[in-house]
C-alpha atoms as a printed R data frame, in Angstrom:
    type eleno elety resid chain resno       x       y       z
1   ATOM     1    CA   UNK     A     1  18.563  38.165  -6.070
2   ATOM     2    CA   UNK     A     2  15.702  40.402  -7.069
3   ATOM     3    CA   UNK     A     3  12.253  39.751  -5.538
4   ATOM     4    CA   UNK     A     4  10.944  38.911  -9.017
5   ATOM     5    CA   UNK     A     5  13.593  36.200  -9.564
6   ATOM     6    CA   UNK     A     6  13.068  34.880  -6.028
7   ATOM     7    CA   UNK     A     7   9.330  34.583  -6.665
8   ATOM     8    CA   UNK     A     8  10.023  32.522  -9.797
9   ATOM     9    CA   UNK     A     9  12.825  30.424  -8.327
10  ATOM    10    CA   UNK     A    10  11.032  29.305  -5.156
11  ATOM    11    CA   UNK     A    11   8.218  27.342  -6.867
12  ATOM    12    CA   UNK     A    12  10.740  25.744  -9.224
13  ATOM    13    CA   UNK     A    13  12.953  24.677  -6.325
14  ATOM    14    CA   UNK     A    14   9.962  23.341  -4.396
15  ATOM    15    CA   UNK     A    15   8.688  21.333  -7.369
16  ATOM    16    CA   UNK     A    16  12.182  20.116  -8.199
17  ATOM    17    CA   UNK     A    17  12.654  18.825  -4.648
18  ATOM    18    CA   UNK     A    18   9.706  16.439  -4.884
19  ATOM    19    CA   UNK     A    19  10.866  12.943  -5.626
20  ATOM    20    CA   UNK     A    20   8.550  10.808  -7.719
21  ATOM    21    CA   UNK     A    21   7.061   7.724  -6.115
22  ATOM    22    CA   UNK     A    22   9.026   4.613  -6.973
23  ATOM    23    CA   UNK     A    23   7.321   1.279  -7.462
24  ATOM    24    CA   UNK     A    24   8.804  -1.770  -5.835
25  ATOM    25    CA   UNK     A    25   9.573  -4.810  -8.017
26  ATOM    26    CA   UNK     A    26   6.794  -7.309  -8.744
27  ATOM    27    CA   UNK     A    27   6.063  -9.553  -5.738
28  ATOM    28    CA   UNK     A    28   4.136 -12.760  -5.208
29  ATOM    29    CA   UNK     A    29   0.668 -11.817  -4.007
30  ATOM    30    CA   UNK     A    30  -2.699 -13.416  -3.349
31  ATOM    31    CA   UNK     A    31  -6.189 -12.110  -3.995
32  ATOM    32    CA   UNK     A    32  -8.735 -14.386  -2.291
33  ATOM    33    CA   UNK     A    33  -6.095 -17.163  -2.373
34  ATOM    34    CA   UNK     A    34  -5.495 -16.769  -6.119
35  ATOM    35    CA   UNK     A    35  -1.854 -16.115  -6.958
36  ATOM    36    CA   UNK     A    36  -1.156 -12.965  -8.989
37  ATOM    37    CA   UNK     A    37   1.902 -10.727  -8.947
38  ATOM    38    CA   UNK     A    38   1.501  -7.228  -7.593
39  ATOM    39    CA   UNK     A    39   3.644  -4.310  -6.526
40  ATOM    40    CA   UNK     A    40   3.320  -1.593  -3.943
41  ATOM    41    CA   UNK     A    41   4.228   2.052  -4.426
42  ATOM    42    CA   UNK     A    42   4.337   4.412  -1.462
43  ATOM    43    CA   UNK     A    43   2.851   7.778  -2.421
44  ATOM    44    CA   UNK     A    44   4.589   9.882   0.244
45  ATOM    45    CA   UNK     A    45   8.022  11.476   0.328
46  ATOM    46    CA   UNK     A    46   8.701  10.622   3.967
47  ATOM    47    CA   UNK     A    47   7.960   7.900   6.490
48  ATOM    48    CA   UNK     A    48   5.632   6.938   7.910
49  ATOM    49    CA   UNK     A    49   3.572   6.861   4.735
50  ATOM    50    CA   UNK     A    50  -0.145   6.263   5.083
51  ATOM    51    CA   UNK     A    51  -0.886   6.176   1.336
52  ATOM    52    CA   UNK     A    52   0.156   3.478  -1.095
53  ATOM    53    CA   UNK     A    53  -0.830   2.105  -4.473
54  ATOM    54    CA   UNK     A    54  -1.199  -1.610  -5.111
55  ATOM    55    CA   UNK     A    55  -0.868  -2.518  -8.792
56  ATOM    56    CA   UNK     A    56  -1.728  -5.982 -10.061
57  ATOM    57    CA   UNK     A    57   0.083  -7.632 -12.960
58  ATOM    58    CA   UNK     A    58  -3.220  -7.749 -14.914
59  ATOM    59    CA   UNK     A    59  -3.389  -3.920 -14.856
60  ATOM    60    CA   UNK     A    60  -5.819  -3.301 -11.974
61  ATOM    61    CA   UNK     A    61  -4.700  -0.719  -9.422
62  ATOM    62    CA   UNK     A    62  -5.985   0.635  -6.120
63  ATOM    63    CA   UNK     A    63  -4.811   3.415  -3.843
64  ATOM    64    CA   UNK     A    64  -5.131   2.793  -0.105
65  ATOM    65    CA   UNK     A    65  -5.195   5.665   2.405
66  ATOM    66    CA   UNK     A    66  -4.869   5.099   6.136
67  ATOM    67    CA   UNK     A    67  -7.744   6.622   8.088
68  ATOM    68    CA   UNK     A    68  -7.384   5.009  11.522
69  ATOM    69    CA   UNK     A    69  -4.811   3.188  13.609
70  ATOM    70    CA   UNK     A    70  -5.479  -0.301  14.883
71  ATOM    71    CA   UNK     A    71  -5.073  -1.588  18.423
72  ATOM    72    CA   UNK     A    72  -1.636  -3.054  17.636
73  ATOM    73    CA   UNK     A    73   1.336  -1.329  16.049
74  ATOM    74    CA   UNK     A    74   1.184  -3.523  12.920
75  ATOM    75    CA   UNK     A    75  -2.539  -2.919  12.298
76  ATOM    76    CA   UNK     A    76  -4.249  -0.037  10.511
77  ATOM    77    CA   UNK     A    77  -7.457   0.728   8.648
78  ATOM    78    CA   UNK     A    78  -7.424   1.974   5.055
79  ATOM    79    CA   UNK     A    79  -9.907   3.179   2.432
80  ATOM    80    CA   UNK     A    80  -9.470   2.366  -1.238
81  ATOM    81    CA   UNK     A    81 -10.271   4.676  -4.146
82  ATOM    82    CA   UNK     A    82 -13.822   3.277  -4.445
83  ATOM    83    CA   UNK     A    83 -14.595   3.834  -0.750
84  ATOM    84    CA   UNK     A    84 -14.018   0.273   0.428
85  ATOM    85    CA   UNK     A    85 -12.634  -0.103   3.932
86  ATOM    86    CA   UNK     A    86  -9.792  -2.518   4.644
87  ATOM    87    CA   UNK     A    87  -7.972  -3.718   7.746
88  ATOM    88    CA   UNK     A    88  -4.221  -4.079   7.162
89  ATOM    89    CA   UNK     A    89  -2.011  -6.278   9.323
90  ATOM    90    CA   UNK     A    90   1.724  -6.415   8.701
91  ATOM    91    CA   UNK     A    91   4.050  -9.337   9.314
92  ATOM    92    CA   UNK     A    92   7.804  -9.520   8.571
93  ATOM    93    CA   UNK     A    93   7.740  -7.227   5.522
94  ATOM    94    CA   UNK     A    94   4.532  -8.743   4.152
95  ATOM    95    CA   UNK     A    95   0.981  -7.687   4.913
96  ATOM    96    CA   UNK     A    96  -2.607  -8.802   4.621
97  ATOM    97    CA   UNK     A    97  -5.577  -6.626   3.744
98  ATOM    98    CA   UNK     A    98  -9.134  -7.721   4.566
99  ATOM    99    CA   UNK     A    99 -12.152  -5.846   3.201
100 ATOM   100    CA   UNK     A   100 -14.346  -5.079   6.202
101 ATOM   101    CA   UNK     A   101 -17.652  -5.333   4.270
102 ATOM   102    CA   UNK     A   102 -17.192  -8.329   1.968
103 ATOM   103    CA   UNK     A   103 -14.265 -10.307   3.423
104 ATOM   104    CA   UNK     A   104 -12.074 -10.125   0.295
105 ATOM   105    CA   UNK     A   105  -8.437 -10.663   1.200
106 ATOM   106    CA   UNK     A   106  -5.112  -9.544  -0.257
107 ATOM   107    CA   UNK     A   107  -1.775 -10.935   0.883
108 ATOM   108    CA   UNK     A   108   1.338  -9.082  -0.251
109 ATOM   109    CA   UNK     A   109   4.645 -10.852  -0.888
110 ATOM   110    CA   UNK     A   110   3.710 -14.431   0.013
111 ATOM   111    CA   UNK     A   111   2.663 -17.613  -1.712
112 ATOM   112    CA   UNK     A   112  -0.414 -19.475  -0.478
113 ATOM   113    CA   UNK     A   113   1.772 -22.073   1.276
114 ATOM   114    CA   UNK     A   114   3.852 -19.353   2.980
115 ATOM   115    CA   UNK     A   115   0.710 -17.511   4.038
116 ATOM   116    CA   UNK     A   116  -0.807 -20.615   5.611
117 ATOM   117    CA   UNK     A   117   2.359 -21.120   7.714
118 ATOM   118    CA   UNK     A   118   2.586 -17.473   8.823
119 ATOM   119    CA   UNK     A   119   0.962 -15.114  11.291
120 ATOM   120    CA   UNK     A   120  -1.272 -14.019   8.365
121 ATOM   121    CA   UNK     A   121  -2.859 -17.488   8.035
122 ATOM   122    CA   UNK     A   122  -6.340 -16.098   8.743
123 ATOM   123    CA   UNK     A   123  -6.067 -14.035   5.527
124 ATOM   124    CA   UNK     A   124  -5.678 -17.202   3.449
125 ATOM   125    CA   UNK     A   125  -7.759 -19.687   5.459
126 ATOM   126    CA   UNK     A   126 -10.723 -19.847   3.055
């Protein structure tokens, strides 16, 4: 292959190899104990992925980027697109996010009753 064709082919192959992020199906979620469906989309091509989008059924969306590990394996600290800082704690495929500054809480893939019976109960205790 000529150097000219190689120069053109490489960027096309590189772009073609990127897989688009795929959103998960809608899940039961809580925002400050109010039930609203949401879905998570990982924004990386490989694991572990420290960037994800959380889209709410009403159209709101945030992107969360991990900036620091927590003391436990299932804990991490994230920043949202507006600069808010959140602590994330995972539990059995679900997770809770707590805003460090204002205490707002998100629980992904649980009802309020399930949350209150789980290891994430402190995210839905209010």
